[in-house]
N, CA, C and O atoms as CSV, one atom per row, in Angstrom:
chain,resi,resn,atom,element,x,y,z
A,1,MET,N,N,-6.047,31.063,-4.185
A,1,MET,CA,C,-7.052,30.755,-3.095
A,1,MET,C,C,-7.598,32.057,-2.477
A,1,MET,O,O,-6.799,32.835,-1.956
A,2,SER,N,N,-8.883,32.329,-2.506
A,2,SER,CA,C,-9.413,33.556,-2.026
A,2,SER,C,C,-9.663,33.511,-0.584
A,2,SER,O,O,-9.937,34.584,-0.048
A,3,GLY,N,N,-9.611,32.354,0.203
A,3,GLY,CA,C,-9.941,32.385,1.602
A,3,GLY,C,C,-11.599,32.431,1.741
A,3,GLY,O,O,-12.023,32.763,2.848
A,4,CYS,N,N,-12.343,32.195,0.943
A,4,CYS,CA,C,-13.815,32.284,0.985
A,4,CYS,C,C,-14.224,31.301,1.635
A,4,CYS,O,O,-13.625,30.250,1.406
A,5,PRO,N,N,-15.531,31.254,2.814
A,5,PRO,CA,C,-15.920,30.133,3.518
A,5,PRO,C,C,-16.395,29.004,2.505
A,5,PRO,O,O,-17.139,29.226,1.550
A,6,GLY,N,N,-15.938,27.933,2.794
A,6,GLY,CA,C,-16.383,26.724,1.943
A,6,GLY,C,C,-15.315,26.435,0.870
A,6,GLY,O,O,-15.353,25.385,0.227
A,7,GLU,N,N,-14.473,27.260,0.699
A,7,GLU,CA,C,-13.370,26.812,-0.292
A,7,GLU,C,C,-12.526,25.874,0.027
A,7,GLU,O,O,-11.715,26.078,0.931
A,8,SER,N,N,-12.558,24.809,-0.580
A,8,SER,CA,C,-11.547,23.724,-0.394
A,8,SER,C,C,-10.177,24.044,-0.231
A,8,SER,O,O,-9.726,24.603,-1.231
A,9,GLN,N,N,-9.307,23.873,0.743
A,9,GLN,CA,C,-7.947,24.291,0.745
A,9,GLN,C,C,-7.076,23.069,0.033
A,9,GLN,O,O,-7.321,21.886,0.267
A,10,ARG,N,N,-6.115,23.474,-0.793
A,10,ARG,CA,C,-5.309,22.618,-1.489
A,10,ARG,C,C,-3.843,22.750,-1.084
A,10,ARG,O,O,-3.318,23.850,-1.258
A,11,PHE,N,N,-3.268,21.954,-0.667
A,11,PHE,CA,C,-1.674,22.112,-0.303
A,11,PHE,C,C,-0.891,21.178,-1.298
A,11,PHE,O,O,-1.311,20.100,-1.718
A,12,SER,N,N,0.216,21.716,-1.583
A,12,SER,CA,C,1.240,20.679,-2.211
A,12,SER,C,C,2.358,20.001,-1.472
A,12,SER,O,O,2.756,20.725,-0.560
A,13,GLY,N,N,2.889,19.056,-1.538
A,13,GLY,CA,C,3.617,18.225,-0.796
A,13,GLY,C,C,4.156,18.953,0.540
A,13,GLY,O,O,3.649,18.671,1.625
A,14,THR,N,N,5.106,19.811,0.441
A,14,THR,CA,C,5.683,20.309,1.801
A,14,THR,C,C,4.572,21.263,2.363
A,14,THR,O,O,4.338,21.294,3.571
A,15,MET,N,N,4.022,21.891,1.635
A,15,MET,CA,C,3.006,22.744,2.394
A,15,MET,C,C,2.073,22.122,3.031
A,15,MET,O,O,1.783,22.600,4.127
A,16,PHE,N,N,1.315,20.887,2.571
A,16,PHE,CA,C,0.673,20.030,3.539
A,16,PHE,C,C,1.280,19.477,4.719
A,16,PHE,O,O,0.640,19.246,5.744
A,17,TRP,N,N,2.466,19.271,4.587
A,17,TRP,CA,C,3.159,18.531,5.801
A,17,TRP,C,C,3.271,19.643,6.786
A,17,TRP,O,O,2.952,19.485,7.965
A,18,ALA,N,N,3.710,20.737,6.324
A,18,ALA,CA,C,3.931,22.071,7.136
A,18,ALA,C,C,2.791,22.281,7.996
A,18,ALA,O,O,2.819,22.335,9.225
A,19,HIS,N,N,1.643,22.412,7.136
A,19,HIS,CA,C,0.367,22.860,7.717
A,19,HIS,C,C,-0.072,21.762,8.778
A,19,HIS,O,O,-0.533,22.107,9.866
A,20,GLN,N,N,0.080,20.484,8.442
A,20,GLN,CA,C,-0.474,19.360,9.316
A,20,GLN,C,C,0.557,19.056,10.562
A,20,GLN,O,O,0.126,18.806,11.688
A,21,PHE,N,N,1.592,19.089,10.332
A,21,PHE,CA,C,2.670,18.849,11.304
A,21,PHE,C,C,3.518,19.581,11.762
A,21,PHE,O,O,4.480,19.138,12.389
A,22,GLY,N,N,3.314,20.912,11.524
A,22,GLY,CA,C,4.349,22.228,12.024
A,22,GLY,C,C,5.564,21.955,11.314
A,22,GLY,O,O,5.706,21.385,10.232
A,23,ALA,N,N,6.676,22.597,12.319
A,23,ALA,CA,C,7.987,22.773,11.734
A,23,ALA,C,C,8.703,21.539,11.360
A,23,ALA,O,O,9.670,21.467,10.602
A,24,ALA,N,N,8.099,20.554,11.999
A,24,ALA,CA,C,8.776,19.084,11.526
A,24,ALA,C,C,8.409,18.443,10.149
A,24,ALA,O,O,9.066,17.562,9.596
A,25,GLY,N,N,7.254,19.020,9.672
A,25,GLY,CA,C,6.761,18.523,8.450
A,25,GLY,C,C,7.479,18.373,7.374
A,25,GLY,O,O,7.552,17.283,6.807
A,26,PRO,N,N,8.087,19.423,6.961
A,26,PRO,CA,C,8.901,19.610,5.593
A,26,PRO,C,C,10.182,18.449,5.901
A,26,PRO,O,O,10.654,17.767,4.992
A,27,ALA,N,N,10.632,18.361,7.294
A,27,ALA,CA,C,11.904,17.687,7.240
A,27,ALA,C,C,11.460,16.149,7.248
A,27,ALA,O,O,12.149,15.243,6.779
A,28,VAL,N,N,10.225,15.991,7.841
A,28,VAL,CA,C,9.761,14.428,7.753
A,28,VAL,C,C,9.387,13.952,6.311
A,28,VAL,O,O,9.687,12.855,5.839
A,29,ALA,N,N,8.667,14.973,5.666
A,29,ALA,CA,C,8.379,14.717,4.290
A,29,ALA,C,C,9.499,14.390,3.319
A,29,ALA,O,O,9.337,13.663,2.339
A,30,THR,N,N,10.494,14.894,3.607
A,30,THR,CA,C,11.799,14.467,2.736
A,30,THR,C,C,12.521,13.418,3.501
A,30,THR,O,O,13.530,13.038,2.907
A,31,GLY,N,N,12.331,12.901,4.517
A,31,GLY,CA,C,12.783,11.914,5.260
A,31,GLY,C,C,14.143,12.254,6.211
A,31,GLY,O,O,14.987,11.449,6.605
A,32,ASP,N,N,14.082,13.544,6.423
A,32,ASP,CA,C,15.237,14.118,7.117
A,32,ASP,C,C,14.900,14.192,8.730
A,32,ASP,O,O,15.735,14.449,9.597
A,33,GLY,N,N,13.659,13.944,8.928
A,33,GLY,CA,C,13.495,14.479,10.500
A,33,GLY,C,C,12.394,13.396,11.230
A,33,GLY,O,O,12.170,12.326,10.664
A,34,ALA,N,N,11.881,13.652,12.209
A,34,ALA,CA,C,10.940,12.789,13.065
A,34,ALA,C,C,9.715,13.482,13.467
A,34,ALA,O,O,9.706,14.709,13.362
A,35,LEU,N,N,8.776,12.931,13.870
A,35,LEU,CA,C,7.633,13.605,14.331
A,35,LEU,C,C,7.435,13.087,15.777
A,35,LEU,O,O,7.679,11.973,16.239
A,36,PRO,N,N,6.871,14.317,16.433
A,36,PRO,CA,C,6.669,14.010,17.844
A,36,PRO,C,C,5.586,12.836,18.031
A,36,PRO,O,O,4.849,12.487,17.108
A,37,PRO,N,N,5.560,12.285,19.257
A,37,PRO,CA,C,4.687,11.039,19.122
A,37,PRO,C,C,3.090,11.556,19.245
A,37,PRO,O,O,2.185,10.766,18.981
A,38,ASP,N,N,2.891,12.524,19.540
A,38,ASP,CA,C,1.168,12.875,19.178
A,38,ASP,C,C,1.089,13.196,17.780
A,38,ASP,O,O,0.026,12.885,17.243
A,39,ARG,N,N,1.747,13.609,17.240
A,39,ARG,CA,C,1.686,13.991,15.777
A,39,ARG,C,C,2.037,12.705,14.721
A,39,ARG,O,O,1.635,12.662,13.559
A,40,LEU,N,N,2.827,11.725,15.341
A,40,LEU,CA,C,2.928,10.529,14.687
A,40,LEU,C,C,1.735,9.789,14.869
A,40,LEU,O,O,1.450,9.001,13.967
A,41,GLY,N,N,0.863,9.886,15.992
A,41,GLY,CA,C,-0.338,9.172,16.057
A,41,GLY,C,C,-1.360,9.571,15.056
A,41,GLY,O,O,-1.991,8.806,14.327
A,42,ARG,N,N,-1.444,10.889,15.112
A,42,ARG,CA,C,-2.335,11.645,14.121
A,42,ARG,C,C,-2.074,11.419,12.722
A,42,ARG,O,O,-2.990,11.597,11.918
A,43,LEU,N,N,-0.936,11.048,12.334
A,43,LEU,CA,C,-0.448,10.521,10.849
A,43,LEU,C,C,-0.881,9.294,10.670
A,43,LEU,O,O,-1.461,8.985,9.629
A,44,LEU,N,N,-0.644,8.356,11.736
A,44,LEU,CA,C,-1.168,6.871,11.529
A,44,LEU,C,C,-2.566,6.742,11.565
A,44,LEU,O,O,-3.014,5.787,10.930
A,45,ASP,N,N,-3.316,7.419,12.113
A,45,ASP,CA,C,-4.757,7.489,12.273
A,45,ASP,C,C,-5.314,7.908,10.845
A,45,ASP,O,O,-6.205,7.254,10.304
A,46,ARG,N,N,-4.686,9.140,10.207
A,46,ARG,CA,C,-4.887,9.462,8.963
A,46,ARG,C,C,-4.847,8.509,7.969
A,46,ARG,O,O,-5.771,8.381,7.166
A,47,VAL,N,N,-3.652,7.691,7.953
A,47,VAL,CA,C,-3.338,6.460,7.090
A,47,VAL,C,C,-4.282,5.482,7.269
A,47,VAL,O,O,-4.873,5.042,6.283
A,48,ALA,N,N,-4.564,4.992,8.584
A,48,ALA,CA,C,-5.588,3.946,8.662
A,48,ALA,C,C,-6.946,4.198,8.081
A,48,ALA,O,O,-7.550,3.334,7.446
A,49,ARG,N,N,-7.463,5.527,8.336
A,49,ARG,CA,C,-8.662,6.020,7.702
A,49,ARG,C,C,-8.533,5.915,6.149
A,49,ARG,O,O,-9.462,5.434,5.500
A,50,LEU,N,N,-7.339,6.379,5.517
A,50,LEU,CA,C,-7.247,6.206,4.068
A,50,LEU,C,C,-7.365,4.755,3.663
A,50,LEU,O,O,-7.979,4.442,2.643
A,51,GLN,N,N,-6.762,3.830,4.477
A,51,GLN,CA,C,-6.729,2.563,4.002
A,51,GLN,C,C,-8.238,1.903,4.015
A,51,GLN,O,O,-8.738,1.263,3.090
A,52,ARG,N,N,-8.832,2.204,5.259
A,52,ARG,CA,C,-10.197,1.708,5.489
A,52,ARG,C,C,-11.214,2.336,4.448
A,52,ARG,O,O,-11.951,1.627,3.762
A,53,ASN,N,N,-11.202,3.472,4.394
A,53,ASN,CA,C,-12.330,4.513,3.409
A,53,ASN,C,C,-12.022,4.527,2.126
A,53,ASN,O,O,-12.948,4.627,1.322
A,54,VAL,N,N,-10.732,4.436,1.680
A,54,VAL,CA,C,-10.629,4.557,0.264
A,54,VAL,C,C,-10.139,3.568,-0.524
A,54,VAL,O,O,-10.522,3.298,-1.662
A,55,LEU,N,N,-9.014,2.864,0.298
A,55,LEU,CA,C,-8.162,1.878,-0.724
A,55,LEU,C,C,-9.342,0.337,-0.556
A,55,LEU,O,O,-9.889,-0.268,-1.478
A,56,GLU,N,N,-9.417,0.101,0.717
A,56,GLU,CA,C,-10.073,-1.288,0.780
A,56,GLU,C,C,-11.430,-1.425,0.101
A,56,GLU,O,O,-11.782,-2.508,-0.366
A,57,PRO,N,N,-12.300,-0.187,0.032
A,57,PRO,CA,C,-13.404,-0.450,-0.860
A,57,PRO,C,C,-13.159,-0.804,-2.205
A,57,PRO,O,O,-13.999,-1.364,-2.909
A,58,ARG,N,N,-11.880,-0.448,-2.622
A,58,ARG,CA,C,-11.598,-0.602,-4.190
A,58,ARG,C,C,-10.675,-1.801,-4.232
A,58,ARG,O,O,-10.233,-2.085,-5.346
A,59,GLY,N,N,-10.336,-2.497,-3.282
A,59,GLY,CA,C,-9.538,-3.737,-3.284
A,59,GLY,C,C,-8.117,-3.461,-3.209
A,59,GLY,O,O,-7.305,-4.359,-3.431
A,60,LEU,N,N,-7.761,-2.291,-2.915
A,60,LEU,CA,C,-6.353,-1.782,-2.853
A,60,LEU,C,C,-5.748,-2.022,-1.534
A,60,LEU,O,O,-6.478,-2.218,-0.562
A,61,HIS,N,N,-4.467,-2.022,-1.429
A,61,HIS,CA,C,-3.641,-2.017,0.007
A,61,HIS,C,C,-2.560,-0.779,-0.419
A,61,HIS,O,O,-2.119,-0.461,-1.524
A,62,LEU,N,N,-2.329,-0.234,0.896
A,62,LEU,CA,C,-1.224,0.932,0.700
A,62,LEU,C,C,0.001,0.562,-0.192
A,62,LEU,O,O,0.596,1.439,-0.818
A,63,GLY,N,N,0.377,-0.782,-0.241
A,63,GLY,CA,C,1.404,-1.068,-1.079
A,63,GLY,C,C,1.358,-1.146,-2.509
A,63,GLY,O,O,2.289,-1.429,-3.264
A,64,GLY,N,N,-0.119,-0.793,-2.870
A,64,GLY,CA,C,-0.455,-0.976,-4.159
A,64,GLY,C,C,-0.760,-2.219,-4.660
A,64,GLY,O,O,-0.799,-2.317,-5.887
A,65,THR,N,N,-0.984,-3.182,-3.996
A,65,THR,CA,C,-1.423,-4.491,-4.203
A,65,THR,C,C,-2.977,-4.698,-4.001
A,65,THR,O,O,-3.530,-4.178,-3.032
A,66,SER,N,N,-3.711,-5.489,-4.956
A,66,SER,CA,C,-5.079,-5.445,-4.938
A,66,SER,C,C,-5.338,-6.881,-4.209
A,66,SER,O,O,-4.470,-7.754,-4.229
A,67,ALA,N,N,-6.347,-7.025,-3.689
A,67,ALA,CA,C,-6.994,-8.243,-2.814
A,67,ALA,C,C,-6.743,-9.386,-3.546
A,67,ALA,O,O,-6.378,-10.402,-2.954
A,68,ARG,N,N,-6.895,-9.374,-4.855
A,68,ARG,CA,C,-6.703,-10.655,-5.459
A,68,ARG,C,C,-5.112,-11.232,-5.557
A,68,ARG,O,O,-4.829,-12.430,-5.527
A,69,GLU,N,N,-4.211,-10.211,-5.671
A,69,GLU,CA,C,-2.879,-10.371,-5.682
A,69,GLU,C,C,-2.363,-10.724,-4.194
A,69,GLU,O,O,-1.461,-11.534,-3.980
A,70,ILE,N,N,-2.963,-10.103,-3.327
A,70,ILE,CA,C,-2.628,-10.776,-2.104
A,70,ILE,C,C,-3.082,-12.147,-1.673
A,70,ILE,O,O,-2.497,-12.807,-0.813
A,71,GLU,N,N,-4.178,-12.541,-2.333
A,71,GLU,CA,C,-4.795,-13.709,-2.211
A,71,GLU,C,C,-3.944,-14.771,-3.022
A,71,GLU,O,O,-3.921,-15.933,-2.615
A,72,VAL,N,N,-3.244,-14.404,-4.156
A,72,VAL,CA,C,-2.440,-15.366,-4.724
A,72,VAL,C,C,-1.151,-15.582,-3.793
A,72,VAL,O,O,-0.769,-16.707,-3.473
A,73,LEU,N,N,-0.568,-14.494,-3.420
A,73,LEU,CA,C,0.620,-14.417,-2.765
A,73,LEU,C,C,0.422,-15.238,-1.545
A,73,LEU,O,O,1.410,-15.879,-1.190
A,74,ARG,N,N,-0.706,-15.353,-0.801
A,74,ARG,CA,C,-1.049,-15.845,0.422
A,74,ARG,C,C,-0.967,-17.479,0.052
A,74,ARG,O,O,-0.395,-18.305,0.763
A,75,LEU,N,N,-1.626,-17.763,-1.152
A,75,LEU,CA,C,-1.627,-19.062,-1.442
A,75,LEU,C,C,-0.265,-19.852,-2.038
A,75,LEU,O,O,-0.081,-21.067,-1.955
A,76,VAL,N,N,0.577,-18.953,-2.613
A,76,VAL,CA,C,2.196,-19.178,-2.987
A,76,VAL,C,C,2.754,-19.337,-1.972
A,76,VAL,O,O,3.738,-20.074,-2.036
A,77,ALA,N,N,2.424,-18.784,-0.704
A,77,ALA,CA,C,3.293,-18.848,0.742
A,77,ALA,C,C,2.842,-20.255,1.119
A,77,ALA,O,O,3.741,-21.059,1.365
A,78,GLU,N,N,1.735,-20.615,1.189
A,78,GLU,CA,C,1.365,-21.938,1.719
A,78,GLU,C,C,1.590,-23.150,0.922
A,78,GLU,O,O,1.130,-24.246,1.244
A,79,GLY,N,N,2.358,-22.922,-0.203
A,79,GLY,CA,C,2.874,-23.941,-1.010
A,79,GLY,C,C,2.192,-24.342,-2.131
A,79,GLY,O,O,2.696,-25.177,-2.882
A,80,PHE,N,N,1.045,-23.831,-2.360
A,80,PHE,CA,C,0.222,-24.491,-3.540
A,80,PHE,C,C,0.944,-24.052,-4.937
A,80,PHE,O,O,1.605,-23.042,-5.178
A,81,SER,N,N,0.637,-25.013,-5.672
A,81,SER,CA,C,1.215,-24.768,-7.218
A,81,SER,C,C,0.388,-23.851,-7.973
A,81,SER,O,O,-0.712,-23.560,-7.504
A,82,THR,N,N,0.788,-23.317,-9.161
A,82,THR,CA,C,0.052,-22.482,-9.993
A,82,THR,C,C,-1.317,-23.046,-10.427
A,82,THR,O,O,-2.299,-22.325,-10.604
A,83,LYS,N,N,-1.313,-24.395,-10.588
A,83,LYS,CA,C,-2.513,-25.246,-11.027
A,83,LYS,C,C,-3.427,-25.236,-9.954
A,83,LYS,O,O,-4.629,-25.097,-10.179
A,84,GLU,N,N,-2.919,-25.388,-8.645
A,84,GLU,CA,C,-3.714,-25.492,-7.295
A,84,GLU,C,C,-4.432,-24.131,-7.148
A,84,GLU,O,O,-5.643,-24.019,-6.956
A,85,ILE,N,N,-3.674,-23.249,-7.243
A,85,ILE,CA,C,-4.178,-21.919,-6.816
A,85,ILE,C,C,-5.215,-21.342,-8.115
A,85,ILE,O,O,-6.079,-20.519,-7.813
A,86,ALA,N,N,-5.114,-21.724,-9.305
A,86,ALA,CA,C,-6.086,-21.322,-10.283
A,86,ALA,C,C,-7.386,-22.100,-9.978
A,86,ALA,O,O,-8.478,-21.541,-10.076
A,87,GLU,N,N,-7.272,-23.293,-9.636
A,87,GLU,CA,C,-8.540,-24.352,-9.123
A,87,GLU,C,C,-9.347,-23.593,-7.823
A,87,GLU,O,O,-10.558,-23.384,-7.753
A,88,GLN,N,N,-8.400,-23.278,-6.908
A,88,GLN,CA,C,-8.875,-22.709,-5.679
A,88,GLN,C,C,-9.818,-21.402,-5.723
A,88,GLN,O,O,-10.804,-21.137,-5.035
A,89,LEU,N,N,-9.105,-20.564,-6.909
A,89,LEU,CA,C,-9.652,-19.234,-7.050
A,89,LEU,C,C,-10.486,-18.987,-8.207
A,89,LEU,O,O,-10.903,-17.860,-8.474
A,90,CYS,N,N,-10.785,-20.203,-9.025
A,90,CYS,CA,C,-11.386,-20.135,-10.138
A,90,CYS,C,C,-10.687,-19.362,-11.187
A,90,CYS,O,O,-11.484,-18.799,-11.937
A,91,TYR,N,N,-9.431,-19.161,-11.472
A,91,TYR,CA,C,-9.129,-18.426,-12.377
A,91,TYR,C,C,-8.193,-19.632,-13.234
A,91,TYR,O,O,-8.094,-20.806,-12.879
A,92,SER,N,N,-7.614,-19.080,-14.317
A,92,SER,CA,C,-6.908,-20.044,-15.327
A,92,SER,C,C,-5.542,-19.954,-14.865
A,92,SER,O,O,-5.170,-18.995,-14.189
A,93,GLN,N,N,-4.819,-20.847,-15.174
A,93,GLN,CA,C,-3.293,-20.839,-14.646
A,93,GLN,C,C,-2.481,-19.618,-15.245
A,93,GLN,O,O,-1.496,-19.177,-14.654
A,94,ARG,N,N,-2.957,-19.061,-16.506
A,94,ARG,CA,C,-2.262,-18.245,-17.335
A,94,ARG,C,C,-2.592,-16.823,-16.241
A,94,ARG,O,O,-1.714,-15.970,-16.108
A,95,THR,N,N,-3.701,-16.718,-15.635
A,95,THR,CA,C,-4.109,-15.664,-15.015
A,95,THR,C,C,-3.255,-15.645,-13.650
A,95,THR,O,O,-2.647,-14.637,-13.289
A,96,VAL,N,N,-3.264,-16.714,-13.006
A,96,VAL,CA,C,-2.320,-16.654,-11.674
A,96,VAL,C,C,-0.813,-16.392,-11.998
A,96,VAL,O,O,-0.102,-15.724,-11.247
A,97,LYS,N,N,-0.356,-16.972,-13.195
A,97,LYS,CA,C,1.181,-16.626,-13.694
A,97,LYS,C,C,1.108,-15.118,-13.989
A,97,LYS,O,O,2.034,-14.397,-13.617
A,98,ALA,N,N,0.097,-14.633,-14.612
A,98,ALA,CA,C,0.091,-13.077,-14.905
A,98,ALA,C,C,0.197,-12.277,-13.647
A,98,ALA,O,O,1.075,-11.421,-13.536
A,99,ILE,N,N,-0.651,-12.518,-12.709
A,99,ILE,CA,C,-0.702,-11.835,-11.365
A,99,ILE,C,C,0.595,-12.003,-10.743
A,99,ILE,O,O,1.081,-11.030,-10.166
A,100,MET,N,N,1.236,-13.123,-10.779
A,100,MET,CA,C,2.684,-13.227,-10.032
A,100,MET,C,C,3.621,-12.558,-10.861
A,100,MET,O,O,4.472,-11.903,-10.258
A,101,HIS,N,N,3.678,-12.568,-12.337
A,101,HIS,CA,C,4.485,-11.676,-13.044
A,101,HIS,C,C,4.415,-10.074,-12.778
A,101,HIS,O,O,5.427,-9.388,-12.637
A,102,ASP,N,N,3.235,-9.625,-12.735
A,102,ASP,CA,C,3.066,-8.243,-12.429
A,102,ASP,C,C,3.600,-7.965,-11.102
A,102,ASP,O,O,4.410,-7.039,-11.059
A,103,ILE,N,N,3.291,-8.639,-9.866
A,103,ILE,CA,C,3.873,-8.475,-8.716
A,103,ILE,C,C,5.356,-8.474,-8.684
A,103,ILE,O,O,5.957,-7.572,-8.101
A,104,THR,N,N,5.955,-9.413,-9.266
A,104,THR,CA,C,7.359,-9.535,-9.313
A,104,THR,C,C,8.011,-8.223,-10.160
A,104,THR,O,O,8.945,-7.573,-9.691
A,105,ASN,N,N,7.477,-7.961,-11.297
A,105,ASN,CA,C,7.762,-6.843,-11.958
A,105,ASN,C,C,7.712,-5.272,-11.358
A,105,ASN,O,O,8.540,-4.370,-11.488
A,106,ARG,N,N,6.515,-5.290,-10.699
A,106,ARG,CA,C,6.073,-4.122,-9.902
A,106,ARG,C,C,7.043,-3.611,-8.896
A,106,ARG,O,O,7.419,-2.454,-8.712
A,107,PHE,N,N,7.450,-4.981,-8.132
A,107,PHE,CA,C,8.111,-4.707,-6.871
A,107,PHE,C,C,9.760,-5.136,-7.038
A,107,PHE,O,O,10.522,-5.158,-6.072
A,108,HIS,N,N,10.066,-5.384,-8.071
A,108,HIS,CA,C,11.313,-5.709,-8.661
A,108,HIS,C,C,11.967,-6.794,-8.011
A,108,HIS,O,O,13.117,-6.667,-7.590
A,109,LEU,N,N,11.098,-8.213,-7.858
A,109,LEU,CA,C,11.437,-9.220,-7.287
A,109,LEU,C,C,11.820,-10.329,-8.167
A,109,LEU,O,O,11.217,-10.405,-9.238
A,110,ARG,N,N,12.753,-11.235,-7.888
A,110,ARG,CA,C,13.386,-12.222,-8.733
A,110,ARG,C,C,12.518,-13.415,-9.146
A,110,ARG,O,O,12.442,-13.858,-10.292
A,111,ASN,N,N,11.818,-13.917,-7.976
A,111,ASN,CA,C,10.979,-15.257,-8.202
A,111,ASN,C,C,9.934,-15.270,-7.127
A,111,ASN,O,O,9.789,-14.372,-6.298
A,112,ARG,N,N,9.253,-16.313,-7.208
A,112,ARG,CA,C,8.158,-16.668,-6.323
A,112,ARG,C,C,8.459,-16.550,-4.754
A,112,ARG,O,O,7.788,-15.916,-3.939
A,113,PRO,N,N,9.605,-17.292,-4.514
A,113,PRO,CA,C,9.997,-17.268,-2.998
A,113,PRO,C,C,10.465,-15.568,-2.663
A,113,PRO,O,O,10.211,-15.074,-1.565
A,114,HIS,N,N,11.044,-14.920,-3.565
A,114,HIS,CA,C,11.257,-13.587,-3.230
A,114,HIS,C,C,10.046,-12.814,-3.112
A,114,HIS,O,O,10.004,-11.876,-2.316
A,115,ALA,N,N,9.086,-13.112,-3.809
A,115,ALA,CA,C,7.852,-12.560,-3.796
A,115,ALA,C,C,7.168,-12.830,-2.159
A,115,ALA,O,O,6.770,-11.928,-1.422
A,116,VAL,N,N,7.163,-14.057,-1.895
A,116,VAL,CA,C,6.671,-14.325,-0.754
A,116,VAL,C,C,7.437,-13.681,0.487
A,116,VAL,O,O,6.765,-13.215,1.407
A,117,ALA,N,N,8.610,-13.648,0.526
A,117,ALA,CA,C,9.414,-13.040,1.564
A,117,ALA,C,C,9.255,-11.526,1.613
A,117,ALA,O,O,9.345,-10.902,2.670
A,118,TYR,N,N,9.010,-10.942,0.403
A,118,TYR,CA,C,8.642,-9.149,0.150
A,118,TYR,C,C,7.226,-9.116,1.051
A,118,TYR,O,O,7.057,-8.347,1.998
A,119,ALA,N,N,6.252,-10.084,0.584
A,119,ALA,CA,C,4.852,-9.877,0.999
A,119,ALA,C,C,4.878,-10.135,2.615
A,119,ALA,O,O,4.207,-9.411,3.351
A,120,LEU,N,N,5.660,-11.170,3.120
A,120,LEU,CA,C,5.867,-11.079,4.564
A,120,LEU,C,C,6.344,-10.042,5.215
A,120,LEU,O,O,5.771,-9.617,6.218
A,121,ARG,N,N,7.427,-9.511,4.746
A,121,ARG,CA,C,8.243,-8.534,5.361
A,121,ARG,C,C,7.413,-7.087,5.335
A,121,ARG,O,O,7.619,-6.159,6.117
A,122,GLU,N,N,6.562,-7.101,4.404
A,122,GLU,CA,C,5.665,-5.777,4.100
A,122,GLU,C,C,4.314,-5.868,4.953
A,122,GLU,O,O,3.560,-4.928,5.205
A,123,GLY,N,N,4.172,-7.197,5.341
A,123,GLY,CA,C,2.677,-7.363,6.274
A,123,GLY,C,C,1.703,-7.614,5.337
A,123,GLY,O,O,0.551,-7.728,5.756
A,124,LEU,N,N,1.911,-7.723,4.171
A,124,LEU,CA,C,0.547,-7.921,3.150
A,124,LEU,C,C,0.067,-9.492,3.251
A,124,LEU,O,O,-1.047,-9.730,2.785
A,125,ILE,N,N,0.717,-10.448,3.749
A,125,ILE,CA,C,0.155,-11.718,3.805
A,125,ILE,C,C,0.548,-12.157,5.561
A,125,ILE,O,O,0.203,-13.248,6.016
């Protein structure tokens, strides 16, 4: 990096954390430290902006779940059958099953109740 005006700075993992959060950064990046409250607030603000400006417009969530996956999980949590979910969302039953299969595989979940419990615990629904 030449340091010329207008040149974008790029940081790799630990460098980014050190630049943004001072001496605590590298330890926090590896899970071995804690951030002071003011810096934690800045980090949470950045995460919220990322969610709002980058992920939500693309139908994504920080957990890697799409809006349609969340909607299917919400309906499963409400006790609807695959057929009822398909009818409500105008999907085929096969699509609903595929969405649930993808979710359970991606997050290493055993079944629908486990998927609902995970979604509740993670704040997805």
